[in-house]
N, C-alpha and C positions, 0 to 999 in steps of 0.2 A: 577878525581882521580889522585893522585900523581903518577909519573912514577914508583917509587919504589913499591908502592902498586899494580900497574897493573902487575908487573912482579914477584911478590912474589907468590909462590905456595899457594893456599888456603888450609885451614885446618879447618874442621868443629868443631874440639875440641876447637878451640879458638874463634869461632864465626860462624855466619851463612855462608852458601855457597854463593859465589858471584853470581850476576845476569848474564844473558846472555850478556847484554850490558857491564858490567864490564869485563867479560872474553874476549869479542871480541874487545872492545873499541868502542866508539860511531860511528866512521866513517865506520868501517867494519859492525857493527850491522845495521846501516842505509842502507848500500849498499845491504846487504842480504835481508832485508825487502823490499826494493825497487825492487830488482830483482824478488822476488817471487810474489809480488803483481802486477807486470807488465805483467806476463804471461797471455795468454788467459784463460778465465774461472777461474782466480785466486780467492781464497777466500779473504775475507776482510783483511785489514791490521792488525786488531786485531787478527784474526785467525793465520795469518802468524807470528806475534810476539809470539804467544803461541807455534807455531811449532818451531821457532828458540829457544825459551826458553827450550823446551823439548829436542831438539837436543843437546843443551849445557849441559843439565842435564844428558843426556845419556853419553856424552863424559866425563863429570866430574866423574860419577860413574865408568866408565871403567878405567879412569886414577887413581882414588883413590883405586880401588879394583881389580887390574889386576890378583891377585891370585884367586879370587872368580868368576870373570866375564870374564876373558880372554878366548877366543875360543868359547863362547856360541853363539847361534843363536841370531840374531838381534831381540830384543823384542819390537821394535817400528815399526810404520807404514812406508810405502814407502815415504810419504812426509818428514819425518824426515831424512831418508836415502838420499833423494835428496838434502836436505840442507847440510848434511855432505859432499856429493860429491862436492857441490859448495865450501865449505870451503877448502876442500883438494886442489882444483884447485888454491886457493890463497896461493901458496906454502910457501912463506915467513911468512905470517901471521898465517897460520895453524901450521907451525913448532913452531913459537913463542907461540901460544896458548898451544900446547901440552907440550912443554918443559919448558915454563916460567910462564904460567898462570894457568894451571890445576894442581891439587895437586900431581899427581904422578911424574911430571917432565920428562916424557918420551914420545916419539913419538907414536901416536896411529895409527897403520896401519889399512887399510880397505882391506878386502879380499872378493871378490865376489865368489859365488859358483853357479854352474849351477842349473837350476830348477830341473832336474832329481836327482842330488845329494841331494838337499834340501828335496825332496819328500821321499828319502830313509832313511835319517838319521836326527835326532837321534832317531826317533820313538816317538809315541804320549806321552807315559808316561815320557820318558826322557825329551822331549821338555817341557812338563808341569812343571816338577820339575826344569828345568833350568829357565824357565820363572818366576816361583815363587821366585827364589833367588833374583830377582830385587826388590821386594816389600819392604822388611825390610830395604834394603840399601837406597832405594829412600826416604822412609819416615823418616829415621834417618837424612838424609842430607837436605831434603826439606819440611818435614812435609807431611801430608796425600795428596794423589792424589786429585786434585780438578776437577770440571767439565770441565775446560779448558785443563787439561792434559789427561783426560779420552779418547778422540778420538785418541790419538797418541801412546798409549802403548797397544799393542796387547793383552797381558794377562789381563790387568786391564779392558779393554773393554769387553773381553770375560767373565770375572768373573761378571761384571756388567750386560751386555746385555743378555748373554746366561744362566748364573747360577743365575741371579737375586740378586746378592749381592749389597748392598748399598756401597757408598764410605766409610761410617763409618765401615762397616763390612770388607771391603778390608783393611782399615787402621788397623783394629784389627788383621788381618793376620800377620802384621809385628811384633806385640807384641808377638804373639804366634807361630812364625815361627819355633822355636826350641822345642816347646812342643809336645811330641809324642801324636798323637790322637787329637791335637788341631785343630783350624779352618783351618790352612794351610794344614794339612793332610786331613781334610774333603774336602777341595776344590780340592786337588789332586785326591782324590778318586772319585769325581764327573766327572772328565775328562776322 
């Protein structure tokens, strides 16, 4: 990829969202995959590549929609958070990713909260509503969740495994997210 394209903030209005490898660059992408596949009891390289992809999709959405997603609880699994932690430790590359490669062009901070605080707030209904905000934004940028993304997004896995929604039904939530009484409201009512 040309250097100018690598540093231009992405915009889904003009084309598809960039891949994880495009956002990180081939060297850092390969480094992250090697690091997480070398851990004891690590998943396969294919699973790690999906984890990296979903981590970058999470960061892409936070960057693109800070007004709608800023301050919400992390909607992804611990494996994605660990990849984010690894990227943060690569300070120069992480700053470049945030400020030059992601669409918002601003640094994305990470804030950890204690387990006690997490248990107290925001409450079950508010947490479900916050988590459901991600679905239409994700599908607009990347298309419907697929089987490789399913294990990494807490709300999507919950809707699929616990409420029995198919990936197609979850994708339909995105289209009806703003419809009062539509499937998104029904999914919220089930939680």
